[in-house]
C-alpha positions in Angstrom: -14.4 -15.9 -24.7 -14.8 -12.9 -22.3 -14.8 -13.3 -18.5 -18.4 -12.0 -18.3 -19.8 -14.7 -20.7 -17.8 -17.6 -19.3 -20.3 -20.4 -18.5 -18.2 -22.0 -15.6 -18.7 -21.6 -11.9 -17.3 -18.6 -10.0 -15.7 -18.1 -6.6 -18.1 -16.1 -4.5 -15.3 -14.1 -2.9 -12.9 -13.1 -5.7 -15.2 -13.8 -8.7 -12.4 -15.9 -10.4 -13.7 -18.7 -12.6 -13.4 -22.3 -11.3 -12.3 -25.2 -13.5 -14.4 -28.3 -13.3 -12.1 -31.3 -13.3 -13.2 -35.0 -13.3 -12.3 -36.9 -10.2 -10.1 -39.9 -11.0 -11.8 -43.2 -10.2 -15.3 -41.9 -10.4 -17.6 -41.6 -13.4 -16.8 -38.9 -15.9 -20.0 -37.1 -14.9 -18.8 -36.3 -11.3 -16.7 -33.2 -11.2 -15.4 -31.0 -8.4 -14.5 -27.3 -8.6 -10.8 -26.5 -8.5 -9.3 -23.1 -8.1 -6.7 -22.1 -10.7 -3.3 -21.6 -9.3 -2.1 -18.1 -10.1 1.3 -17.1 -8.7 1.4 -13.4 -7.8 4.6 -11.6 -8.3 5.7 -9.5 -5.3 6.3 -5.9 -6.2 9.7 -4.5 -5.7 10.8 -0.9 -6.2 13.1 -0.1 -9.1 16.8 0.0 -8.4 18.1 3.3 -6.9 20.6 3.8 -9.7 17.8 3.6 -12.3 15.7 6.2 -10.4 18.6 8.6 -9.9 19.7 8.3 -13.5 17.0 10.8 -14.4 18.6 13.4 -12.3 22.2 12.6 -13.3 22.7 15.4 -15.9 21.0 18.2 -14.0 22.9 21.1 -12.5 22.4 21.8 -8.8 20.5 25.0 -8.1 21.8 26.0 -4.7 19.4 29.0 -4.2 16.3 26.8 -4.8 17.8 24.0 -2.7 18.5 26.3 0.2 15.0 27.8 0.0 13.5 24.3 0.0 15.6 23.2 3.0 14.6 26.3 4.9 10.9 25.6 4.3 11.4 22.0 5.4 13.2 23.1 8.6 10.5 25.6 9.4 7.8 23.0 8.9 9.6 20.6 11.1 10.1 23.2 13.8 6.4 24.1 13.7 5.5 20.4 14.0 7.8 19.9 17.0 6.4 23.0 18.7 2.9 21.9 18.1 3.6 18.4 19.4 5.3 19.7 22.5 2.3 22.0 23.2 -0.1 19.2 22.7 1.9 16.9 25.1 2.0 19.7 27.7 -1.8 20.2 27.4 -2.4 16.4 27.8 0.0 16.3 30.8 -1.8 19.1 32.6 -5.2 17.6 31.8 -4.1 14.3 33.3 -2.7 15.9 36.5 -5.4 18.5 37.1 -7.6 17.4 40.1 -11.2 16.9 39.2 -13.8 18.8 41.2 -16.8 17.0 42.6 
């Protein structure tokens, strides 16, 4: 039976189906909704060795690696300069006397 055609009650928040279970000691007609217990598995990243195994047989291209490293250094230097400029502008804005 598909989830959409299930005749049972649904949780208004997560839309999961609720099981109707008879309460012991009462008549069989009396039921209360019970949420199904679903244990969620916590996600963990794959082992590093498994990820790096893909790159194990590749040769190192030093020219491309140097070019990539230079681009990263240039980008970091631009970001540092921009952050320093922004901090200096904020500092002068805070310390500039306001005219009335």
